[in-house]
N, C-alpha and C positions, 0 to 999 in steps of 0.2 A: 466973728463967725469962723468956723473951723475949715478953712480952705487952704490947700497947699498946692504949689505948682513946681514940678520937677521936670528937667530934661535929662534923659539918660539913654541907656541902651538895654534892650531886652537880653537877659542872660541865657535863656534857653528857648527852644522852639515852643510856642504856646500850644497847649493841649486843651481843647474845648470839652467841657463836661456838661452834664445835665443834672440839676438838683431840683427835684420835685417838678420836673417838666420845664424848667427854666434854664436857659443857657448860662453857664458860669465859667469864668476863667481865673485861675490862680496864676499870677504873673509876678516875676521878680525882675526888677530893673536895677542897674548900677548907675549911680551918678558920681561924678568926680569933683572933689574939692581941690583947688590949686592954692598953694601957699608958697611965698617967696621968703627966704630967711633974710633977716635984716643984716646979719654980719657978712655973709658971703654972697647974697643975692641969688643963691641957688634955688631953683624952682622944684617943688615936689608935688606929686599927685597922689591923693588918698581916695581910694574907692569907698563908697557908701552904698550898701545894698538895701533896697526897699522892697518889702512884700506888699503886693497890690492885688486887688480883686476887681473884676468887671462882671457885669450882669447883662442879660438880654441881648439886644442888638449890638451894643458896644463890645461885649465879649465876642460875639460872632465876627464882627469886623476886625478886631485885633487879631483873632485867631486866623482869619483869612489872609490878612495883609502883612502881619508881623512874622518875623522869624528871629532866630538868634542873631544878635548884633545890630538889629534894626534900631535906628535912633527914633525916640518917641518923646513927646512932651505930654505930660498928664496933669490934669487939674483934678484934684481929689480931696476927699475929706478923711481925716485920721480918726480911727476908732480902735478901742482895745479889742483884742481877740477874745472870743467867747471863752470865759473861764480863766483868762490869764491877763491880769491888769498890767503886767510888765511887758507885754508884746503888742506892738502897734501894727495894724493893717491899714493900708491906704485904699479906700474905695474910689475907683476911677469914675468921675462924673463926665469929664470931657477929655478928649485926647487928639493929638495931631502927629502924623508921621512926617519926618523930614526926608526929603529926597527919595521918594518911592520910585521915581522913574529912573534912578541911577543904579548901576550895579555895584 
């Protein structure tokens, strides 16, 4: 099954849109890969940017509670963008915010 789980940070404030009367959110998150070199033991961090979309009440909730820099875990399915087989979009099926009660 095509299910992916990522934990990362929202890159920009979410902007809720309406598509044919349905709530829609185009969201980009950044996740980090950490790697330690064998020779020096030096640790490096590489950002990976993921384009995601959310629909209906999920989109509304993310737009209401999320903002730039908010940590989020998403459970999503990968699909090709319409008309572009080289571009992948992750459709958010479930999500969870980390530490919403902290500043």
